[in-house]
N, C-alpha and C positions, 0 to 999 in steps of 0.2 A: 893241721891241714898243711899240705905242701904249698909254699909260697907261689910256686909257678902255677899250680892248679888254681889257687885263689885268684891270682892276677888274671889268669885266662877266663875264669868264671866272671870276674868283674867286667873285663873287657867285653865278653860275650853279652852280659846283661845290658851294659851301656849301649852296645851296638844294636841290641834288640829294641831298646826303647827309642833310640834315634831313628831306626828304620820304621818302627810303628808310627812315630810322630810324623815322619815324612809321608808315609802312606796315607795317614788320616788327613793331612793337609792337602794332599793331591786329590783325594776323593772328594773333600769338601769343595775344593776349587772347581772340580769337574761338575759337581751337583749344581753349584752356583752358576757356572757357565751354561749348563744345560737349561736351567731355569730361565736365565736371561734370554737364551736363544728361543725357548718356547714362548716367552712373553712377547718377544719381537715378532715371532711368527704369527701369534694370535693377533697382535696389533695390526700387522700387515694384512692378514687375512680379513680382519674386520674392516680395515680401510678399503680393501679391494671390494668387499661385498657392499659397503656403503657407497662406494663410487659407482658400482654397477646399478644399485637401486636409486641413486640420485639423492641419498639422504645424508651425505657428508655435511658436517657442520661447517666445513670450509667452503664448499661449493654450493652456490645457491641453486635451488630447484625451481622448475617451472611446471606448475600443475594446473589442471583445468578440467572442464567437463561440459557435457551437454545436458540441459535440464528441460523438463516439460512442466508447464504451469497452467493447469485448468483454472478458470476464473468464473465468478458469478458476481453480479452487482445490480444496483438500481440506478437508472439514469433519469435525470430531470430535464425536460426541455426548457430552453432558455429563450428569452425575447419573444418574437412573434410565434416561434414554434410552440411556446407554452400557451398561446391563445387558443389553439385548436387540438392540443395533445396533452395527455396526462403522463405521469411518470411510468416508465416501463422497465422490464427486466433486461439484463445483459448477460449473455453467455459467451464464453470464449476460451481460447487457449493460446499459450505463448511458448515458443521454443527459445531458450536462452543459451548463449555461449559464454562461459566464464573462463578466463585464462589469467594466470597471475601476471604475465607480462603486460596485459592490457589494463590491469588494475589502475584506477577504480572504475573503469568502464566495462559495461556488460551489454553486448549486442543481442538483439532478439528479432524474431519474426512473429507477428501478431495476427490472429484471426478473431473477429468479434461479430456477434449478431445481437442486434437490439430491436425491440418491438415496443412501439408507443401506441397505446389505445387512444381513441379520440376522446376529446373533452366532452363530458356529458352535456353541458350547456350548448356547445357548438353543434354537436350532432342533433340534438333535439330541435334547436332553432332552424336547422337546415334540413329537417325531415330525413335524417340519415340513421340507419340502424348500426352501421359499422363504418369506422374510419380509422384504420390502422396504418401506421407508418413503420416500415421495416427497413433497417439499415444493416447491410452486410459489408464488413470492412476487412481488408487485408493490407499489411504493410510492415514497415520496420520500426524498431524501437531502440532507444539508447537509455540505459539506466546508469546513473552516476552514484556510486556509493559515497556517502558523506560522513563516514565515521571518523575521518581525519579532522573534520571541521565541527561536527556536532557529536560530542562524546556522550555515549550512553552505555550503561552496564547491562541492560536487558534487551535493547533493540538495536537495529541497524537502520538509520535513516537513509532514504533513497530518493533522488530526484529522477523523474521519469519524463522522457520526451518520445513522441511517436509521430510518424507521418504515415497516413494510410489512404488507400484508394477505397472510396465508399460507393456502393450501389444502393440507391434509395428507391423503394417501390411502395405503392399504396394499395390497400384493399378497401374499396369504397362500395357500400351497398345501402340503398340502390344508387345508381348513378344519378348525380344531380341533374335536374331538368330545368332549373332556373339559371340565372346569370351568376351563380356563385363562382367566385374566382379563388381557387385553391392551388397550392404548389403541386405539380405533378411529379412523375418519376424523374430521377436525376442521377448523374454520375459525377463525382467531384473528389478533389483531394481534401483531406481533413488534417488538422494539426492539433495535437494534444500535448498538454503539459500538466504535471501534477507532482504531488509529494506523497510518500508513503513510508512505512517502516516494517521491518521484518522481525518476526518472532519465531525462531526455529524454522519450520517449513512454511509458515503462514505470512503472507503479505497483506497489509491493510493500507489502502490508498484512496486518495481523492484526486480526480483529474478533470480538467476542463477541455472540451473538444470544440474547436472552432470549425464549423461546417456550414458556413453561410447561413441560410434560414433554418438549418437543422442543428444548430449548436446546442450542446447539452453539458450538464455537470453530472459526473458519475462517482458513486461510492462503490468500491470494488474490493473483493477478497480473492487472493490467488494462493494456490498451494503448489509448492515446488517439489518435484520428484526427479532424482537423477536418472538419466538414461544410460550414460556411460561416463567414465572418468579417464583421463589420460595424463 
């Protein structure tokens, strides 16, 4: 073989390997660069989406909602009220506003209706066939979530406070003809305080309502349903 041709072939072969190596290195670097750019892009896109949705782990979110809570319970008259009335049923509903910025406070609007039938001994001794006391109440409420202070794995303890305007009416039959002195219709402010706990959508609670001569103790169950969230 001619030396010149051999040297030219070796030079061409070496040049080809060097060129191929450079090309491969350039392509790998480009692939790596493109991959990094795509990773950064996806990260930025995710961060943008999270920012728009308010779900970024860096920025705190403020969430809340409006809930409706129908309720049913049993009320027991206290003091002198219990001398002429028996325990009665309670029906009601409560609208609650929950917001993370207000935690642990939950504000609400309350409607309640109570009906206490007359005590059998009282109605018989006074020749009455009916002596019902009806209490219709509307007002505001404040629930304080106590899970920071009373830890529980299954329930959420709640302190409940209410201030309500109550309209009290009587159904009496027949009207007394003797000198029987009984409380008549009344309008007054009532104050309630109680404790309860939440299990999923169910609240079980006990509360005492101070209402002058119509004070009562109530055992109540409430069911929470979301109206909308924000």
